C-alpha positions as CSV (number, residue, x, y, z in Angstrom):
1,M,-10.7,19.8,15.2
2,P,-10.3,19.3,11.4
3,K,-13.3,17.8,9.6
4,P,-12.8,14.1,8.9
5,M,-12.0,13.1,5.5
6,T,-14.1,10.9,3.3
7,I,-12.7,7.7,1.9
8,T,-12.7,9.3,-1.6
9,E,-10.8,12.4,-0.3
10,A,-8.2,10.3,1.5
11,F,-7.8,8.1,-1.6
12,L,-7.2,11.0,-3.7
13,A,-4.8,12.7,-1.4
14,V,-2.9,9.5,-1.0
15,T,-2.6,9.2,-4.7
16,R,-1.1,12.7,-4.9
17,E,1.3,11.9,-2.1
18,Y,2.4,8.6,-3.6
19,N,2.9,10.1,-7.0
20,D,4.9,12.9,-5.7
21,E,7.1,10.5,-3.6
22,C,7.6,8.3,-6.7
23,L,8.8,11.3,-8.7
24,R,11.3,12.2,-5.9
25,V,12.5,8.6,-5.8
26,R,13.0,8.4,-9.7
27,D,15.9,10.7,-9.6
28,N,17.7,9.5,-6.4
29,A,19.2,6.0,-6.6
30,A,19.8,5.7,-2.9
31,L,16.1,6.6,-2.1
32,Q,15.1,4.2,-5.0
33,E,17.1,1.4,-3.3
34,L,15.5,2.2,0.1
35,M,12.0,2.2,-1.4
36,Q,12.6,-1.2,-3.0
37,S,13.9,-2.7,0.2
38,T,11.0,-1.1,2.1
39,V,8.2,-2.3,-0.2
40,C,9.8,-5.8,-0.4
41,A,9.9,-6.1,3.5
42,E,6.2,-5.1,3.5
43,Y,5.3,-7.6,0.9
44,Q,7.0,-10.4,3.0
45,E,5.0,-9.4,5.9
46,I,1.7,-9.1,4.0
47,D,2.4,-12.5,2.4
48,Q,2.4,-14.1,5.9
49,A,-1.5,-13.8,5.9
50,L,-2.8,-12.4,2.7
51,P,-2.6,-15.6,0.5
52,D,-4.9,-17.5,2.9
53,Y,-7.5,-14.7,2.9
54,V,-7.4,-14.4,-0.9
55,G,-7.7,-18.2,-1.1
56,E,-10.8,-18.1,1.2
57,I,-12.4,-15.5,-1.2
58,L,-11.6,-17.5,-4.3
59,A,-13.1,-20.6,-2.6
60,H,-16.4,-18.6,-1.8
61,L,-16.4,-17.6,-5.5
62,E,-16.1,-21.4,-6.3
63,M,-12.8,-21.0,-8.1
64,P,-10.5,-23.8,-8.0
65,P,-7.2,-23.8,-6.1
66,G,-4.3,-22.4,-8.2
67,Y,-6.6,-20.4,-10.4
68,L,-5.2,-17.0,-9.3
69,D,-2.8,-15.6,-11.9
70,P,0.5,-14.3,-10.1
71,R,-0.1,-11.0,-11.8
72,I,-3.4,-10.6,-10.1
73,Y,-2.0,-11.4,-6.7
74,T,0.7,-8.8,-7.2
75,M,-2.2,-6.3,-7.9
76,V,-4.0,-7.6,-4.7
77,R,-0.8,-6.8,-2.7
78,M,-0.5,-3.3,-4.2
79,V,-4.2,-2.6,-3.5
80,F,-3.7,-3.8,0.0
81,R,-0.7,-1.6,0.6
82,F,-2.6,1.4,-0.9
83,G,-5.5,0.7,1.4
84,M,-3.3,0.7,4.3
85,R,-1.9,4.0,3.2
86,T,-5.4,5.4,2.8
87,Q,-6.4,4.3,6.3
88,R,-3.4,6.1,7.7
89,K,-4.5,9.2,5.8
90,L,-8.0,8.8,7.3
91,D,-6.5,8.4,10.8
92,R,-4.2,11.4,10.4
93,P,-5.6,13.6,7.5
94,E,-3.2,16.5,8.5
95,E,-0.1,14.3,8.0
96,A,1.5,13.3,4.7
97,T,1.7,9.6,3.9
98,S,4.8,7.8,2.9
99,M,6.0,4.6,1.8
100,F,8.6,5.0,4.5
101,W,5.9,5.3,7.2
102,R,7.7,2.9,9.6
103,S,11.1,4.7,9.4
104,D,10.1,7.5,11.7
105,Q,6.4,7.7,11.2
106,R,7.0,10.8,9.0
107,S,7.6,11.3,5.3
108,I,11.2,11.1,4.2
């Protein structure tokens, strides 16, 4: 059985895999379109629950409603997705992660 990864190891591995995937997508219009639709669909799903959670955190920080800049929320979404990807790496360190993880549970 392979040694479990640390969070830092998984984070760094996912960063490399994500960067490699983005380089592949950059020169392939069809893959670029698929990536965009995949990420947008995930954001729609994430947005069903994440805004309320972020709102609760802001309330505990005593920030007024409507305080969150949309650019910051975009960053929250991106970090959340990256955290999901890192968790997949922790669960399956021997497998490459992919933004297309739902397509067939493997990298494209």
